[in-house]
PDB file of N, CA, C and O in Angstrom:
ATOM      1  N   UNK A   1      -4.535   3.235   0.977  1.00  0.00           N
ATOM      2  CA  UNK A   1      -4.940   4.448   0.308  1.00  0.00           C
ATOM      3  C   UNK A   1      -5.656   4.068  -0.993  1.00  0.00           C
ATOM      4  O   UNK A   1      -5.018   3.566  -1.919  1.00  0.00           O
ATOM      5  N   UNK A   2      -6.963   4.300  -1.076  1.00  0.00           N
ATOM      6  CA  UNK A   2      -7.709   4.018  -2.300  1.00  0.00           C
ATOM      7  C   UNK A   2      -7.317   5.002  -3.405  1.00  0.00           C
ATOM      8  O   UNK A   2      -7.237   6.209  -3.182  1.00  0.00           O
ATOM      9  N   UNK A   3      -7.075   4.461  -4.594  1.00  0.00           N
ATOM     10  CA  UNK A   3      -6.741   5.288  -5.758  1.00  0.00           C
ATOM     11  C   UNK A   3      -7.700   4.927  -6.882  1.00  0.00           C
ATOM     12  O   UNK A   3      -7.845   3.755  -7.228  1.00  0.00           O
ATOM     13  N   UNK A   4      -8.353   5.934  -7.451  1.00  0.00           N
ATOM     14  CA  UNK A   4      -9.279   5.742  -8.563  1.00  0.00           C
ATOM     15  C   UNK A   4      -8.745   6.523  -9.750  1.00  0.00           C
ATOM     16  O   UNK A   4      -8.350   7.681  -9.614  1.00  0.00           O
ATOM     17  N   UNK A   5      -8.734   5.886 -10.917  1.00  0.00           N
ATOM     18  CA  UNK A   5      -8.296   6.554 -12.140  1.00  0.00           C
ATOM     19  C   UNK A   5      -9.493   6.657 -13.071  1.00  0.00           C
ATOM     20  O   UNK A   5     -10.165   5.662 -13.341  1.00  0.00           O
ATOM     21  N   UNK A   6      -9.759   7.869 -13.562  1.00  0.00           N
ATOM     22  CA  UNK A   6     -10.914   8.124 -14.414  1.00  0.00           C
ATOM     23  C   UNK A   6     -10.442   8.732 -15.725  1.00  0.00           C
ATOM     24  O   UNK A   6      -9.697   9.712 -15.737  1.00  0.00           O
ATOM     25  N   UNK A   7     -10.885   8.140 -16.827  1.00  0.00           N
ATOM     26  CA  UNK A   7     -10.589   8.680 -18.153  1.00  0.00           C
ATOM     27  C   UNK A   7     -11.828   9.420 -18.645  1.00  0.00           C
ATOM     28  O   UNK A   7     -12.923   8.857 -18.674  1.00  0.00           O
ATOM     29  N   UNK A   8     -11.654  10.675 -19.028  1.00  0.00           N
ATOM     30  CA  UNK A   8     -12.772  11.466 -19.543  1.00  0.00           C
ATOM     31  C   UNK A   8     -12.331  12.173 -20.813  1.00  0.00           C
ATOM     32  O   UNK A   8     -11.143  12.405 -21.040  1.00  0.00           O
ATOM     33  N   UNK A   9     -13.322  12.510 -21.639  1.00  0.00           N
ATOM     34  CA  UNK A   9     -13.022  13.290 -22.829  1.00  0.00           C
ATOM     35  C   UNK A   9     -12.790  14.736 -22.430  1.00  0.00           C
ATOM     36  O   UNK A   9     -13.418  15.241 -21.499  1.00  0.00           O
ATOM     37  N   UNK A  10     -11.890  15.398 -23.132  1.00  0.00           N
ATOM     38  CA  UNK A  10     -11.590  16.793 -22.833  1.00  0.00           C
ATOM     39  C   UNK A  10     -12.815  17.669 -23.067  1.00  0.00           C
ATOM     40  O   UNK A  10     -13.751  17.288 -23.770  1.00  0.00           O
ATOM     41  N   UNK A  11     -12.784  18.850 -22.460  1.00  0.00           N
ATOM     42  CA  UNK A  11     -13.844  19.808 -22.701  1.00  0.00           C
ATOM     43  C   UNK A  11     -14.659  20.170 -21.475  1.00  0.00           C
ATOM     44  O   UNK A  11     -15.519  21.049 -21.543  1.00  0.00           O
ATOM     45  N   UNK A  12     -14.405  19.512 -20.360  1.00  0.00           N
ATOM     46  CA  UNK A  12     -15.149  19.849 -19.148  1.00  0.00           C
ATOM     47  C   UNK A  12     -14.447  20.985 -18.412  1.00  0.00           C
ATOM     48  O   UNK A  12     -13.227  21.132 -18.486  1.00  0.00           O
ATOM     49  N   UNK A  13     -15.227  21.771 -17.714  1.00  0.00           N
ATOM     50  CA  UNK A  13     -14.664  22.917 -16.995  1.00  0.00           C
ATOM     51  C   UNK A  13     -13.908  22.447 -15.754  1.00  0.00           C
ATOM     52  O   UNK A  13     -14.093  21.327 -15.278  1.00  0.00           O
ATOM     53  N   UNK A  14     -13.063  23.322 -15.248  1.00  0.00           N
ATOM     54  CA  UNK A  14     -12.358  23.027 -14.007  1.00  0.00           C
ATOM     55  C   UNK A  14     -13.321  22.771 -12.868  1.00  0.00           C
ATOM     56  O   UNK A  14     -13.085  21.901 -12.030  1.00  0.00           O
ATOM     57  N   UNK A  15     -14.407  23.529 -12.834  1.00  0.00           N
ATOM     58  CA  UNK A  15     -15.415  23.355 -11.782  1.00  0.00           C
ATOM     59  C   UNK A  15     -16.059  21.972 -11.868  1.00  0.00           C
ATOM     60  O   UNK A  15     -16.280  21.329 -10.842  1.00  0.00           O
ATOM     61  N   UNK A  16     -16.363  21.509 -13.088  1.00  0.00           N
ATOM     62  CA  UNK A  16     -16.959  20.177 -13.252  1.00  0.00           C
ATOM     63  C   UNK A  16     -15.998  19.092 -12.775  1.00  0.00           C
ATOM     64  O   UNK A  16     -16.408  18.140 -12.111  1.00  0.00           O
ATOM     65  N   UNK A  17     -14.722  19.237 -13.114  1.00  0.00           N
ATOM     66  CA  UNK A  17     -13.736  18.238 -12.702  1.00  0.00           C
ATOM     67  C   UNK A  17     -13.544  18.255 -11.188  1.00  0.00           C
ATOM     68  O   UNK A  17     -13.408  17.199 -10.571  1.00  0.00           O
ATOM     69  N   UNK A  18     -13.531  19.436 -10.587  1.00  0.00           N
ATOM     70  CA  UNK A  18     -13.415  19.531  -9.131  1.00  0.00           C
ATOM     71  C   UNK A  18     -14.606  18.864  -8.443  1.00  0.00           C
ATOM     72  O   UNK A  18     -14.440  18.162  -7.446  1.00  0.00           O
ATOM     73  N   UNK A  19     -15.805  19.087  -8.981  1.00  0.00           N
ATOM     74  CA  UNK A  19     -17.008  18.466  -8.419  1.00  0.00           C
ATOM     75  C   UNK A  19     -16.925  16.951  -8.530  1.00  0.00           C
ATOM     76  O   UNK A  19     -17.243  16.240  -7.577  1.00  0.00           O
ATOM     77  N   UNK A  20     -16.501  16.451  -9.689  1.00  0.00           N
ATOM     78  CA  UNK A  20     -16.373  15.013  -9.885  1.00  0.00           C
ATOM     79  C   UNK A  20     -15.380  14.424  -8.887  1.00  0.00           C
ATOM     80  O   UNK A  20     -15.663  13.405  -8.256  1.00  0.00           O
ATOM     81  N   UNK A  21     -14.232  15.054  -8.745  1.00  0.00           N
ATOM     82  CA  UNK A  21     -13.211  14.553  -7.827  1.00  0.00           C
ATOM     83  C   UNK A  21     -13.735  14.545  -6.395  1.00  0.00           C
ATOM     84  O   UNK A  21     -13.531  13.573  -5.667  1.00  0.00           O
ATOM     85  N   UNK A  22     -14.403  15.609  -5.987  1.00  0.00           N
ATOM     86  CA  UNK A  22     -14.943  15.689  -4.630  1.00  0.00           C
ATOM     87  C   UNK A  22     -15.983  14.595  -4.388  1.00  0.00           C
ATOM     88  O   UNK A  22     -15.953  13.922  -3.358  1.00  0.00           O
ATOM     89  N   UNK A  23     -16.907  14.419  -5.347  1.00  0.00           N
ATOM     90  CA  UNK A  23     -17.977  13.439  -5.156  1.00  0.00           C
ATOM     91  C   UNK A  23     -17.461  12.005  -5.210  1.00  0.00           C
ATOM     92  O   UNK A  23     -17.953  11.147  -4.477  1.00  0.00           O
ATOM     93  N   UNK A  24     -16.484  11.734  -6.063  1.00  0.00           N
ATOM     94  CA  UNK A  24     -15.885  10.396  -6.099  1.00  0.00           C
ATOM     95  C   UNK A  24     -15.137  10.141  -4.791  1.00  0.00           C
ATOM     96  O   UNK A  24     -15.216   9.045  -4.236  1.00  0.00           O
ATOM     97  N   UNK A  25     -14.420  11.135  -4.303  1.00  0.00           N
ATOM     98  CA  UNK A  25     -13.710  10.997  -3.027  1.00  0.00           C
ATOM     99  C   UNK A  25     -14.682  10.716  -1.889  1.00  0.00           C
ATOM    100  O   UNK A  25     -14.411   9.873  -1.034  1.00  0.00           O
ATOM    101  N   UNK A  26     -15.810  11.417  -1.875  1.00  0.00           N
ATOM    102  CA  UNK A  26     -16.829  11.186  -0.847  1.00  0.00           C
ATOM    103  C   UNK A  26     -17.384   9.767  -0.938  1.00  0.00           C
ATOM    104  O   UNK A  26     -17.604   9.119   0.086  1.00  0.00           O
ATOM    105  N   UNK A  27     -17.610   9.281  -2.159  1.00  0.00           N
ATOM    106  CA  UNK A  27     -18.131   7.919  -2.344  1.00  0.00           C
ATOM    107  C   UNK A  27     -17.124   6.878  -1.862  1.00  0.00           C
ATOM    108  O   UNK A  27     -17.504   5.888  -1.237  1.00  0.00           O
ATOM    109  N   UNK A  28     -15.852   7.098  -2.150  1.00  0.00           N
ATOM    110  CA  UNK A  28     -14.807   6.179  -1.680  1.00  0.00           C
ATOM    111  C   UNK A  28     -14.811   6.137  -0.157  1.00  0.00           C
ATOM    112  O   UNK A  28     -14.812   5.064   0.445  1.00  0.00           O
ATOM    113  N   UNK A  29     -14.814   7.307   0.451  1.00  0.00           N
ATOM    114  CA  UNK A  29     -14.790   7.396   1.911  1.00  0.00           C
ATOM    115  C   UNK A  29     -15.998   6.700   2.527  1.00  0.00           C
ATOM    116  O   UNK A  29     -15.866   5.927   3.475  1.00  0.00           O
ATOM    117  N   UNK A  30     -17.168   6.981   1.980  1.00  0.00           N
ATOM    118  CA  UNK A  30     -18.419   6.417   2.507  1.00  0.00           C
ATOM    119  C   UNK A  30     -18.467   4.896   2.335  1.00  0.00           C
ATOM    120  O   UNK A  30     -18.819   4.175   3.269  1.00  0.00           O
ATOM    121  N   UNK A  31     -18.118   4.416   1.157  1.00  0.00           N
ATOM    122  CA  UNK A  31     -18.271   2.983   0.875  1.00  0.00           C
ATOM    123  C   UNK A  31     -17.192   2.121   1.524  1.00  0.00           C
ATOM    124  O   UNK A  31     -17.444   0.965   1.862  1.00  0.00           O
ATOM    125  N   UNK A  32     -15.996   2.672   1.700  1.00  0.00           N
ATOM    126  CA  UNK A  32     -14.906   1.891   2.276  1.00  0.00           C
ATOM    127  C   UNK A  32     -14.647   2.210   3.742  1.00  0.00           C
ATOM    128  O   UNK A  32     -13.880   1.519   4.412  1.00  0.00           O
ATOM    129  N   UNK A  33     -15.291   3.257   4.231  1.00  0.00           N
ATOM    130  CA  UNK A  33     -15.042   3.659   5.607  1.00  0.00           C
ATOM    131  C   UNK A  33     -13.642   4.224   5.803  1.00  0.00           C
ATOM    132  O   UNK A  33     -13.097   4.188   6.906  1.00  0.00           O
ATOM    133  N   UNK A  34     -13.070   4.742   4.733  1.00  0.00           N
ATOM    134  CA  UNK A  34     -11.719   5.310   4.779  1.00  0.00           C
ATOM    135  C   UNK A  34     -11.809   6.826   4.943  1.00  0.00           C
ATOM    136  O   UNK A  34     -12.762   7.444   4.470  1.00  0.00           O
ATOM    137  N   UNK A  35     -10.829   7.423   5.606  1.00  0.00           N
ATOM    138  CA  UNK A  35     -10.832   8.883   5.695  1.00  0.00           C
ATOM    139  C   UNK A  35     -10.771   9.496   4.294  1.00  0.00           C
ATOM    140  O   UNK A  35     -10.020   9.032   3.436  1.00  0.00           O
ATOM    141  N   UNK A  36     -11.563  10.535   4.076  1.00  0.00           N
ATOM    142  CA  UNK A  36     -11.596  11.159   2.756  1.00  0.00           C
ATOM    143  C   UNK A  36     -10.217  11.688   2.361  1.00  0.00           C
ATOM    144  O   UNK A  36      -9.896  11.773   1.176  1.00  0.00           O
ATOM    145  N   UNK A  37      -9.415  12.038   3.346  1.00  0.00           N
ATOM    146  CA  UNK A  37      -8.073  12.551   3.049  1.00  0.00           C
ATOM    147  C   UNK A  37      -7.157  11.476   2.479  1.00  0.00           C
ATOM    148  O   UNK A  37      -6.097  11.794   1.939  1.00  0.00           O
ATOM    149  N   UNK A  38      -7.547  10.214   2.589  1.00  0.00           N
ATOM    150  CA  UNK A  38      -6.751   9.125   2.014  1.00  0.00           C
ATOM    151  C   UNK A  38      -7.137   8.810   0.574  1.00  0.00           C
ATOM    152  O   UNK A  38      -6.395   8.120  -0.124  1.00  0.00           O
ATOM    153  N   UNK A  39      -8.278   9.300   0.120  1.00  0.00           N
ATOM    154  CA  UNK A  39      -8.748   9.001  -1.239  1.00  0.00           C
ATOM    155  C   UNK A  39      -7.928   9.782  -2.258  1.00  0.00           C
ATOM    156  O   UNK A  39      -7.614  10.955  -2.052  1.00  0.00           O
ATOM    157  N   UNK A  40      -7.592   9.127  -3.342  1.00  0.00           N
ATOM    158  CA  UNK A  40      -6.868   9.764  -4.443  1.00  0.00           C
ATOM    159  C   UNK A  40      -7.660   9.529  -5.721  1.00  0.00           C
ATOM    160  O   UNK A  40      -8.076   8.406  -6.003  1.00  0.00           O
ATOM    161  N   UNK A  41      -7.866  10.585  -6.490  1.00  0.00           N
ATOM    162  CA  UNK A  41      -8.581  10.487  -7.759  1.00  0.00           C
ATOM    163  C   UNK A  41      -7.673  11.071  -8.834  1.00  0.00           C
ATOM    164  O   UNK A  41      -7.259  12.227  -8.753  1.00  0.00           O
ATOM    165  N   UNK A  42      -7.374  10.264  -9.833  1.00  0.00           N
ATOM    166  CA  UNK A  42      -6.526  10.687 -10.948  1.00  0.00           C
ATOM    167  C   UNK A  42      -7.405  10.793 -12.177  1.00  0.00           C
ATOM    168  O   UNK A  42      -8.096   9.838 -12.532  1.00  0.00           O
ATOM    169  N   UNK A  43      -7.387  11.946 -12.833  1.00  0.00           N
ATOM    170  CA  UNK A  43      -8.165  12.107 -14.061  1.00  0.00           C
ATOM    171  C   UNK A  43      -7.222  12.205 -15.248  1.00  0.00           C
ATOM    172  O   UNK A  43      -6.188  12.870 -15.189  1.00  0.00           O
ATOM    173  N   UNK A  44      -7.592  11.543 -16.305  1.00  0.00           N
ATOM    174  CA  UNK A  44      -6.865  11.601 -17.569  1.00  0.00           C
ATOM    175  C   UNK A  44      -7.824  12.112 -18.629  1.00  0.00           C
ATOM    176  O   UNK A  44      -8.836  11.474 -18.919  1.00  0.00           O
ATOM    177  N   UNK A  45      -7.505  13.263 -19.206  1.00  0.00           N
ATOM    178  CA  UNK A  45      -8.354  13.819 -20.252  1.00  0.00           C
ATOM    179  C   UNK A  45      -7.826  13.389 -21.613  1.00  0.00           C
ATOM    180  O   UNK A  45      -6.630  13.472 -21.891  1.00  0.00           O
ATOM    181  N   UNK A  46      -8.741  12.928 -22.451  1.00  0.00           N
ATOM    182  CA  UNK A  46      -8.380  12.467 -23.788  1.00  0.00           C
ATOM    183  C   UNK A  46      -9.000  13.390 -24.826  1.00  0.00           C
ATOM    184  O   UNK A  46     -10.126  13.855 -24.648  1.00  0.00           O
ATOM    185  N   UNK A  47      -8.274  13.660 -25.911  1.00  0.00           N
ATOM    186  CA  UNK A  47      -8.908  14.374 -27.018  1.00  0.00           C
ATOM    187  C   UNK A  47     -10.050  13.521 -27.569  1.00  0.00           C
ATOM    188  O   UNK A  47      -9.975  12.292 -27.558  1.00  0.00           O
ATOM    189  N   UNK A  48     -11.099  14.174 -28.048  1.00  0.00           N
ATOM    190  CA  UNK A  48     -12.267  13.435 -28.557  1.00  0.00           C
ATOM    191  C   UNK A  48     -11.900  12.480 -29.685  1.00  0.00           C
ATOM    192  O   UNK A  48     -12.544  11.443 -29.848  1.00  0.00           O
ATOM    193  N   UNK A  49     -10.887  12.809 -30.454  1.00  0.00           N
ATOM    194  CA  UNK A  49     -10.461  11.948 -31.549  1.00  0.00           C
ATOM    195  C   UNK A  49      -9.719  10.701 -31.100  1.00  0.00           C
ATOM    196  O   UNK A  49      -9.416   9.836 -31.923  1.00  0.00           O
ATOM    197  N   UNK A  50      -9.422  10.592 -29.811  1.00  0.00           N
ATOM    198  CA  UNK A  50      -8.704   9.432 -29.291  1.00  0.00           C
ATOM    199  C   UNK A  50      -9.634   8.422 -28.643  1.00  0.00           C
ATOM    200  O   UNK A  50      -9.181   7.529 -27.926  1.00  0.00           O
ATOM    201  N   UNK A  51     -10.932   8.555 -28.892  1.00  0.00           N
ATOM    202  CA  UNK A  51     -11.905   7.650 -28.298  1.00  0.00           C
ATOM    203  C   UNK A  51     -12.916   7.254 -29.354  1.00  0.00           C
ATOM    204  O   UNK A  51     -13.282   8.063 -30.207  1.00  0.00           O
ATOM    205  N   UNK A  52     -13.361   6.035 -29.298  1.00  0.00           N
ATOM    206  CA  UNK A  52     -14.388   5.587 -30.227  1.00  0.00           C
ATOM    207  C   UNK A  52     -15.156   4.427 -29.639  1.00  0.00           C
ATOM    208  O   UNK A  52     -14.752   3.840 -28.636  1.00  0.00           O
ATOM    209  N   UNK A  53     -16.254   4.107 -30.264  1.00  0.00           N
ATOM    210  CA  UNK A  53     -17.039   2.950 -29.854  1.00  0.00           C
ATOM    211  C   UNK A  53     -17.472   2.204 -31.108  1.00  0.00           C
ATOM    212  O   UNK A  53     -17.319   2.701 -32.223  1.00  0.00           O
ATOM    213  N   UNK A  54     -17.998   1.038 -30.919  1.00  0.00           N
ATOM    214  CA  UNK A  54     -18.359   0.194 -32.048  1.00  0.00           C
ATOM    215  C   UNK A  54     -19.709   0.499 -32.666  1.00  0.00           C
ATOM    216  O   UNK A  54     -20.239  -0.332 -33.403  1.00  0.00           O
ATOM    217  N   UNK A  55     -20.284   1.660 -32.393  1.00  0.00           N
ATOM    218  CA  UNK A  55     -21.612   1.995 -32.928  1.00  0.00           C
ATOM    219  C   UNK A  55     -21.514   2.560 -34.318  1.00  0.00           C
ATOM    220  O   UNK A  55     -22.534   2.896 -34.921  1.00  0.00           O
TER     221      UNK A  55
END
């Protein structure tokens, strides 16, 4: 069972997250030849203040 964990910043709509999960699941199924029903996508939303970069 393929499991993908994605960290994103908060603020996206439920529809955007559903689309992301569906498209990532489709990519897993297509690239691994696994049934889409076996794909698992875990999203973790972070507050914007909990992320930074070195720029």
